[in-house]
N, C-alpha and C positions, 0 to 999 in steps of 0.2 A: 471423368471417372473411367477407370479401366477394368474394374472388377464387376461382377454381376450385382445387379440391384436386386435385393431380396423380394421386392414387390413384383419383379418381372422375370425372375430367374427361370421359371418354368416355361417362359415364352422366348427365351434368348438362345442365340448361338454366338459364341465368342471365339474368334480366330485371331491369332497374333503371329507376328514374325519380326525378326530383326532384319532390317533391310540395310544393305551395305552402302548407304549413302546418307548424307545429312538431311534433316527434316525439310529444309527449303527445297532441295532437289526432289525428294519423294513427293512433297506436296505439289510441286510444279507438274508432276506427271498426271495430276487430276485436273489441271486448269485448262487444257486445250484438247480438243477432240483428236488432233493429230497425234497426241501422246496416248490418250486413252485407247484409241482404236488399235494401237500396237500391242497392248498387253492385257486389256480387260477380258475377263472370263477364264473359265477352266481350260485346261490343255485341249487342243484340237478345235476350239471354238473360234469363230471370227465374228467381227462386228461391222454392220453397215449402219451409218448414222443418217437419220432424216433431218434432225435439227439439234442444235447444241447451244446452250447459253450458260456459262459458268458464273453465276451470281445468285445471290439469295432470290428465290422466286423463279430463277431460270430453269429451263427444262432440257433434258437430254432424251430425245426419242430415238430409239435404235432397234435393230433386229440382231439378235444373236443367232448365228448359224451353227448348229451342232454338227459334229463330225459325221453323224448318220444322215445329214441332209435336212433335219427338222429345223424349222425357223421358230424362234421365240420372240414375239414382240415384247419390248421393254420400254419403260418410261421411268425417268428419275427426275425429281425436282429437288433442288438444293435448298434446304431450310435454314442452315447456319454455315457460315464460312469464316473461320478465324485463322488466317495465314500465319505461320505454317504449322499451326497446332491442332486444328480440329475442323472436320467437315461432318455435317449432319444432312442426311438425305432421306427422302421418301421414295421407295422403289416398288413399282407395280407393273402390270401389263399395259396399263393405260391410265390417263388422268381419271380420277374418281374410282379407281379399283378398290372395292371394299376390303380386299385381302392384301393391300399394299403394306409393306413393312418399313420400319425405320432402321437406318444404319447410322451408327455414330463411329466415326473414324478419328482416332487420336494419334498424333505424330509426336513421339517423345524422344529427345536426344538420348543416345546410348553410346557415349564416346563419339567416334566419328560416324557412327551409324544411327539408325532410327528404329525405335520400337514402335511398330504400327499395330494398333489394336482395332479390330473391326467388330463392334458389338451390334448385332442385329436383333431387333425386338419385333416379334410378330404379334398381330392382333389377338391370336389365341394360341393356346398350347397345341391344339390340333394342327393348326397351320405350320407351326414350328416343326412338329413331328413329321408332317407331310414333306416339308422342305428338306429335312434331314434324310428321310427314308426314301422318298420317291425321286427327289431331285439331287440327292447327294450333296447338300448345301455345305456341309462341313468340309468334305474333301474338295469340293469346288472352290470354296473360300481359300483353302490352303494353296490350291493350284493357282488361283488368281493372284495371291500375294507373292507366290514364287515367280510368276510371270512378271510382276511389277519389279521384283528384286533383280531379275535378269535384265530387264529393260533399263532400269536406272544405273545399274553397275556396269552395263555395257557401254556407258557414255553415249547413249543414243539421243539424249536430250540435247 
């Protein structure tokens, strides 16, 4: 599903981008930490990984380092992986984070490119609003997908 679900629309952020590479290549950029650490996050952020396992139930524990020197502990578990079409993940600060949110990523062929849709559903509307306003999640999502596009079209895989 690429559009908003009417049951969760007030808790969602949806960001999409046409990535100039086929779905298999774009999907591969998510499968290994050596790829993810090169493009993950908004502009100016870097990532240090503590552990990584790309499989259903696997976990990616990492720290995002902001350009201002702030460190953000992050935790992702993969809940569904359908190569090269779909990834569903739960993302929080740590395991058991009550404010963790779900992201559904779909990889749809668009000619020789990929339409990547990242649909993020927060537990509450307030958490969605906080992510958008305080953490600039919409622009951050756009920048992250731009970084991914630059990475995969630069033949760095």
